[in-house]
Structure formats: structure tokens, C-alpha cells
N, C-alpha and C positions, 0 to 999 in steps of 0.2 A: 650132076646129082640131077633129079627132077624137083619141082618147084616145092621147097618146104611145105607151106602153110596147106597146098593142094593136098600135100600124101597127110598133114597133120588132119586136116579137115577131114580129108575123106572123099574127095572130087575126082571123077571120073570124069577123062577127055572124054567132051560131046555132049557131059549131063550140061543143066541147066546153070546149076555154080560153074559152070567151065565156061558157059558162056555168059555169064553175070562175069564173070573176072576178066577176060575176056574185055566184055567193055572199060573195060580201068586197065587195059593192058599199059601205060608203066607204071602207075601204081604197084600192079605185077611185078611187074620187070625189075623196081627199085626196090620193095622187099626182099624178093631173090638175091638181089646185085650186095644188099648190107648185111645178109646174111652171108655171104661168101668174102665178105669184105673182111665178117668179123669172126666166122668162121673156120673157114679157108684164106688165111690171107697171105700173100707172096712172101711177107718177111712179118711174121709175128712178133718181131721186135723183141721186150720184156716181158711178154705176154705171153707166156706157150700155152700153141693148144689144147693140149690138155687141161690144162688151168681153164682156156674158155669156158669147153665142156664143163668142167665143173661144178663152175660156176652155173652153167647154163641149167643143170639137172637142179642145182641147189636151190637159182629163183625157182622153178615149174615147178619144186616140192611145195616151197613156200605159199604159189599161188594155187597147190594139191590139182596140178592139171596130171590125170597120170599119165594119157597116151604122150606128153610133152616127155614128162620125168622116164620114159621109158626109152621114147626117141634121144634124148641125151645122154639120159645113166646108161645104155648099151655098150656106145660108145668108152665106157670106164675100165680099168682091167679093176678085178675083183675090191682088191683093198681097198683101191682109191672109192669105187661103190659105196663101198662100206659104210668109211667114213664119212659123205655127201649123208646118206640117210641119218647117220648118227646126228647128222648136222641141224638136219631140217626135221625133225625130231625137236632135237633141243630149240631152235629158233620159230617154230611155227609158233603162228596165233592170228588174231582176226585182223587188226587194223584198220586203215591205218589211225594213226597213233600223231603227236603232234601238239606242238604249244606254236599259236600266235604273237607275234608283239603284241604288246598288252594297245589296247584299246577292240573296237566294236565283233572284233572274228577272233576276241580272245575266247569269250562264251562258247565258243564249239574247242578249244582244249581239251584234247582227249589222250592221258595218259596212260603209256603203253612199253611193255618191255622191250630194252637194247638189248639186242645178242650182244653177246660174249662167248664164244667156243669153248667149253669144258678141255681141261689141260688133256684129258685122251684124245679127243677131236679132232686138238690144236697142235699134239703130237703126231698125230697120224698125217693131218694135212703139209704141219709145219707154219713154219710163222708167217711168212706172205700171202699163202694161200686164204687161212683159218683168217685172216686181217681182209680179206678182199670177200667173204663172204661174213665177215660182221658189216661191212662196209651194204653191199648187196643189201644186207637185212634193213641197212638202215635205208637204204635208197627203193625199198617197195613199200614198208613199214610207215618208216618216217618221211615222206618225203620233207615237209615243210619244213625238217628238223635240221639239215645240211648247214653246214658251217666248215671253217677252214680246217679246225682242232680233228674233226673228222677226214680231214683229207692227211693233215698231218701222219695221222695214225698208217695210213698205207704207202706213205713216203719213209715212216719210221721202219717199217714192216719189209724195203725192200724194192716198191716201187718206183717206178721212174713216173716221170710228169706225164708223159704221153702214156705209159698204160695205163694211170687212172684213168687216165681222160677216154680210153678203149675200157676199162675195165663199165664205166658210166652206160656209154658210147655201151655196151652190151647188155647190160640192165634195159636198159629204157628198151632198146629192141624187144628186150623179148618181151617186156609188159606189151606192145603191139602186136607180137605173134602172138602172144597169149588169147588175148582178146582178140583178134582175129579169125582164130581158129575157133574161138568158142561160140561167136556170131555167125562165121559160116555151117558150122556142125546143128545151129539153130536151123539156120534156113534151110540146110540139108532135109532135116525132120520133117521139117513143116508140109 
């Protein structure tokens, strides 16, 4: 596959942005290697490729990034695509939300909803993937509220420790990918 960030940002080979990205060849290569490791692993372990793509479509939907939603969504079957769409509609917010420990930063606390998949969405996604969406929502909208209990919910839903780490890495990578694509698009349009 060609460079995913280039494709999503609409960077043409030989363009000014292509030359700019070529100036940071290692960063470009590492981003693509991260994509491959997360979405095209040799051994997916307990985090199946379709689950990874579903989480990516959900996270892109939370960020309200249409081209990235489309990129990941088109790789899902129709039934899973509809379940992801419904989950995004249930979970979308403004964020970030969260609470700091008592002290000078607690004046910046912002209350906000925690996502719990509806019974309808949970039934279609299954308990494991629904728990992943709830965790991804927490990482996107409540990054400072992560706690051992949030990880325990994933383990109780059938996630392995290694898969939990991979899930968190995937959400972090998507945050980077979404921002990189958005920034490159701004540069392209100027």
C-alpha cells in the first residue's frame, strides 16, 4: 500500500508537500511502519484485523474526520459498518473532559459524559468490541481520567493484556494520523 498519510492528505508524488515530507523521510517511514504494524500485523494475536479497523472507524468518527472515517469504514462489512456508525452517533462529544487531582489544575476540570454502548450497539458489536469502543472514547475524550478500573473492564470483556496495549497504541496512532493529515491538508490548500 502507498503511504496512507499521503493518500489521506491528497499529496501527489512530486508535489511541494511530497518534497516537504521527503525532507523528513524517517518520520514518514516510521508513520507508515506504525500503520502497517497496527493494521497489517503478521500476527494479530487477540486483536483481530476487523476489530482494529472498526476501532479506527469509530475513533475517526469521534474526531469527525470524514475522509478518515470513509477510509476505515469502507473496509468493514455492512453490518459492522452500521454498528460503528450507530456507536459514533451515541458517543460523539466535544471534549476533552476530565478531572485533575486536587490542586491548582483542578480549576480546569471539565465534566463530560463517559460512553457506554447501548444494548443495541453492544449486541451488534459484541461485548469485547463494545468495551474497546468505550475505552477508545475514554482515551479520546477523557485522557486524564485513565485509571486501573478502565483497563480492568477490558480484561473482563475478554481482552488480553497485550491486546489492551495494542488497542491503546492504535488509538494514539490514530490521534497522530488524524492531526498529521489535517495539518498537511491545510498546507496543501494554502
